C-alpha positions as a Markdown table, in Angstrom:
| # | Residue | x | y | z |
|---|---|---|---|---|
| 1 | Met | 0.0 | 0.0 | 0.0 |
| 2 | Gln | 1.5 | 3.3 | -1.0 |
| 3 | Arg | 1.0 | 6.2 | 1.4 |
| 4 | Ser | 1.2 | 9.9 | 0.7 |
| 5 | Gly | 4.3 | 11.8 | 1.7 |
| 6 | Ala | 2.2 | 14.2 | 3.8 |
| 7 | Leu | 0.9 | 11.2 | 5.8 |
| 8 | Asp | 4.4 | 9.9 | 6.4 |
| 9 | Arg | 5.6 | 13.3 | 7.4 |
| 10 | Ala | 2.7 | 13.7 | 9.8 |
| 11 | Arg | 3.4 | 10.3 | 11.3 |
| 12 | Thr | 7.1 | 11.3 | 11.9 |
| 13 | Ala | 6.0 | 14.6 | 13.4 |
| 14 | Leu | 3.6 | 12.9 | 15.8 |
| 15 | Gly | 6.1 | 10.3 | 16.9 |
| 16 | Ser | 4.8 | 9.0 | 20.2 |
| 17 | Gly | 1.3 | 10.1 | 19.4 |
| 18 | Thr | 1.6 | 13.5 | 21.2 |
| 19 | Ala | 0.2 | 16.2 | 19.0 |
| 20 | Asp | 1.8 | 19.6 | 18.7 |
| 21 | Thr | -1.3 | 21.9 | 18.6 |
| 22 | Thr | 0.8 | 25.1 | 18.2 |
| 23 | Arg | 1.9 | 24.4 | 14.6 |
| 24 | Pro | -0.5 | 25.3 | 11.8 |
| 25 | Val | -2.0 | 22.4 | 10.0 |
| 26 | Pro | -2.1 | 22.3 | 6.2 |
| 27 | Lys | -5.5 | 22.9 | 4.7 |
| 28 | Pro | -6.1 | 19.3 | 3.4 |
| 29 | Gly | -5.9 | 18.2 | 7.1 |
| 30 | Arg | -8.8 | 20.4 | 8.2 |
| 31 | Pro | -12.1 | 18.7 | 7.9 |
| 32 | Val | -15.3 | 20.6 | 7.3 |
| 33 | Thr | -17.6 | 20.0 | 10.3 |
| 34 | Ser | -21.4 | 20.1 | 10.2 |
| 35 | Arg | -24.4 | 18.2 | 11.6 |
| 36 | Thr | -26.2 | 18.4 | 8.3 |
| 37 | Ser | -23.5 | 18.3 | 5.7 |
| 38 | Pro | -24.5 | 17.1 | 2.3 |
| 39 | Thr | -22.2 | 14.1 | 2.7 |
| 40 | Ala | -23.8 | 13.1 | 5.9 |
| 41 | Gln | -27.3 | 13.3 | 4.3 |
| 42 | Arg | -26.2 | 11.0 | 1.4 |
| 43 | Ala | -24.2 | 8.5 | 3.5 |
| 44 | Arg | -26.2 | 8.0 | 6.7 |
| 45 | Gln | -25.8 | 4.2 | 6.7 |
| 46 | Ile | -23.6 | 2.7 | 9.2 |
| 47 | Ala | -21.9 | -0.7 | 9.1 |
| 48 | Tyr | -18.9 | -2.1 | 10.9 |
| 49 | Ala | -16.1 | -2.8 | 8.4 |
| 50 | Pro | -12.6 | -2.2 | 9.9 |
| 51 | Asp | -9.6 | -3.3 | 7.8 |
| 52 | Leu | -6.2 | -1.8 | 8.8 |
| 53 | Asp | -5.0 | -1.5 | 5.2 |
| 54 | Gly | -4.1 | 2.2 | 5.3 |
| 55 | Arg | -7.5 | 3.2 | 4.1 |
| 56 | Ala | -9.9 | 4.2 | 6.9 |
| 57 | Asp | -13.1 | 2.2 | 7.3 |
| 58 | Pro | -16.1 | 2.3 | 9.7 |
| 59 | Gly | -15.1 | 1.0 | 13.0 |
| 60 | Glu | -11.6 | 2.4 | 12.9 |
| 61 | Ile | -10.3 | 5.3 | 15.0 |
| 62 | Val | -8.0 | 7.7 | 13.1 |
| 63 | Trp | -6.3 | 10.9 | 14.1 |
| 64 | Thr | -7.1 | 14.2 | 12.3 |
| 65 | Trp | -7.3 | 17.9 | 12.8 |
| 66 | Val | -10.7 | 19.0 | 14.3 |
| 67 | Ala | -11.6 | 22.6 | 14.4 |
| 68 | Tyr | -13.1 | 24.1 | 17.5 |
| 69 | Glu | -16.8 | 24.9 | 17.1 |
| 70 | Glu | -16.4 | 28.3 | 18.8 |
| 71 | Asp | -13.5 | 29.3 | 16.5 |
| 72 | Ala | -12.9 | 27.4 | 13.3 |
| 73 | Thr | -9.5 | 28.9 | 12.9 |
| 74 | Lys | -8.3 | 26.9 | 15.9 |
| 75 | Gly | -8.5 | 23.3 | 16.8 |
| 76 | Lys | -6.4 | 20.3 | 17.6 |
| 77 | Asp | -5.3 | 16.9 | 16.4 |
| 78 | Arg | -7.7 | 14.3 | 18.0 |
| 79 | Pro | -9.0 | 10.8 | 17.6 |
| 80 | Val | -12.1 | 10.4 | 15.4 |
| 81 | Leu | -14.3 | 7.3 | 15.0 |
| 82 | Val | -15.0 | 6.6 | 11.3 |
| 83 | Val | -18.7 | 5.7 | 10.9 |
| 84 | Gly | -19.1 | 6.1 | 7.2 |
| 85 | Arg | -17.6 | 6.9 | 3.9 |
| 86 | Asn | -18.6 | 8.7 | 0.7 |
| 87 | Gly | -15.8 | 8.3 | -1.8 |
| 88 | Gly | -12.7 | 10.1 | -0.5 |
| 89 | Thr | -14.7 | 11.7 | 2.3 |
| 90 | Leu | -15.0 | 10.0 | 5.7 |
| 91 | Leu | -17.8 | 10.6 | 8.2 |
| 92 | Gly | -16.4 | 10.7 | 11.6 |
| 93 | Leu | -17.3 | 11.4 | 15.2 |
| 94 | Met | -14.8 | 13.0 | 17.5 |
| 95 | Leu | -13.6 | 11.4 | 20.7 |
| 96 | Ser | -12.7 | 13.2 | 24.0 |
| 97 | Ser | -11.0 | 12.0 | 27.2 |
| 98 | Asn | -12.6 | 14.8 | 29.2 |
| 99 | Asp | -14.6 | 13.1 | 31.9 |
| 100 | Asp | -17.1 | 16.0 | 32.1 |
| 101 | Arg | -18.7 | 14.4 | 29.0 |
| 102 | Asp | -20.0 | 11.6 | 31.1 |
| 103 | Gly | -23.8 | 11.6 | 31.3 |
| 104 | His | -24.3 | 14.2 | 28.6 |
| 105 | Arg | -27.0 | 13.3 | 26.1 |
| 106 | Asp | -25.0 | 13.7 | 23.0 |
| 107 | Trp | -21.9 | 11.9 | 24.3 |
| 108 | Leu | -21.5 | 8.1 | 24.6 |
| 109 | Ala | -19.0 | 6.5 | 26.9 |
| 110 | Leu | -16.6 | 4.2 | 25.0 |
| 111 | Gly | -14.2 | 3.2 | 27.7 |
| 112 | Asn | -10.4 | 3.1 | 27.1 |
| 113 | Gly | -8.5 | 1.9 | 24.1 |
| 114 | Ser | -5.2 | 1.9 | 22.3 |
| 115 | Trp | -6.1 | 5.2 | 20.5 |
| 116 | Asp | -5.2 | 7.0 | 23.8 |
| 117 | Ala | -1.6 | 6.7 | 24.8 |
| 118 | Gly | -2.5 | 7.3 | 28.4 |
| 119 | Asn | -5.2 | 4.6 | 28.3 |
| 120 | Arg | -7.8 | 7.1 | 29.6 |
| 121 | Pro | -11.5 | 6.5 | 29.1 |
| 122 | Ser | -13.0 | 8.2 | 26.1 |
| 123 | Trp | -16.4 | 9.5 | 25.0 |
| 124 | Val | -17.7 | 9.9 | 21.5 |
| 125 | Arg | -19.8 | 12.9 | 20.4 |
| 126 | Leu | -22.8 | 11.8 | 18.5 |
| 127 | Asp | -24.4 | 15.1 | 17.4 |
| 128 | Arg | -21.4 | 16.5 | 15.4 |
| 129 | Val | -20.6 | 14.7 | 12.2 |
| 130 | Leu | -17.2 | 15.5 | 10.7 |
| 131 | Asp | -16.6 | 15.4 | 7.0 |
| 132 | Val | -12.9 | 14.3 | 6.9 |
| 133 | Pro | -11.0 | 14.3 | 3.6 |
| 134 | Glu | -9.2 | 11.0 | 3.5 |
| 135 | Asp | -5.9 | 12.8 | 2.9 |
| 136 | Gly | -6.5 | 14.7 | 6.1 |
| 137 | Ile | -6.0 | 11.7 | 8.3 |
| 138 | Arg | -2.7 | 11.7 | 10.3 |
| 139 | Arg | -2.6 | 8.0 | 11.2 |
| 140 | Glu | -4.8 | 5.0 | 12.0 |
| 141 | Gly | -5.1 | 4.7 | 15.8 |
| 142 | Ala | -7.1 | 1.6 | 16.5 |
| 143 | Val | -10.1 | -0.6 | 15.8 |
| 144 | Leu | -13.1 | -0.1 | 18.1 |
| 145 | Gly | -14.5 | -3.4 | 19.2 |
| 146 | Arg | -17.6 | -4.5 | 17.4 |
| 147 | Ser | -19.9 | -4.4 | 20.5 |
| 148 | Arg | -18.8 | -0.8 | 21.3 |
| 149 | Phe | -19.3 | 0.2 | 17.7 |
| 150 | Glu | -22.7 | -1.3 | 17.7 |
| 151 | Gln | -23.6 | 0.8 | 20.7 |
| 152 | Val | -22.6 | 3.9 | 18.8 |
| 153 | Ala | -24.6 | 2.7 | 15.7 |
| 154 | Ala | -27.7 | 2.0 | 17.8 |
| 155 | Arg | -27.6 | 5.5 | 19.2 |
| 156 | Leu | -27.1 | 7.1 | 15.8 |
| 157 | Arg | -30.0 | 5.0 | 14.4 |
| 158 | Ala | -32.4 | 5.8 | 17.4 |
| 159 | Asp | -31.5 | 9.4 | 18.0 |
| 160 | Tyr | -30.3 | 10.8 | 14.6 |
| 161 | Gly | -32.1 | 8.7 | 11.9 |
| 162 | Trp | -29.2 | 6.7 | 10.6 |
| 163 | Arg | -29.8 | 3.4 | 9.0 |
């Protein structure tokens, strides 16, 4: 599998998995975020299909730049659960290790996993779908177990109309 030079440079820059949030990120790495993006409306089907082949698939957790909602000119590199795909655009849900997410309606507890170097528990945000250009992915982080992925899928189906 041939990887892009930008992806290899990003992997080298990330090294241990610790992101440098002070450096600007190239435009291809900045996904467009929206709850009702055209991509999300076309591709609201969800099926577990991880395959660590260098191409992100639903069920995989990848790292990419995610803009802050309150200021889209700023953001940080963070893990994102891939839940769908439309050509070269991935549909993703951001993860957070902030425990203040616990109990919030639009966040679902995932527990810990290899995507977090500190092995901290994580939560996935269900109400903010990220359109992530495939060339904006920094690295594959992990595969979310099928049962945890199905919990996410069940909530997306029940609360947000996914199929």
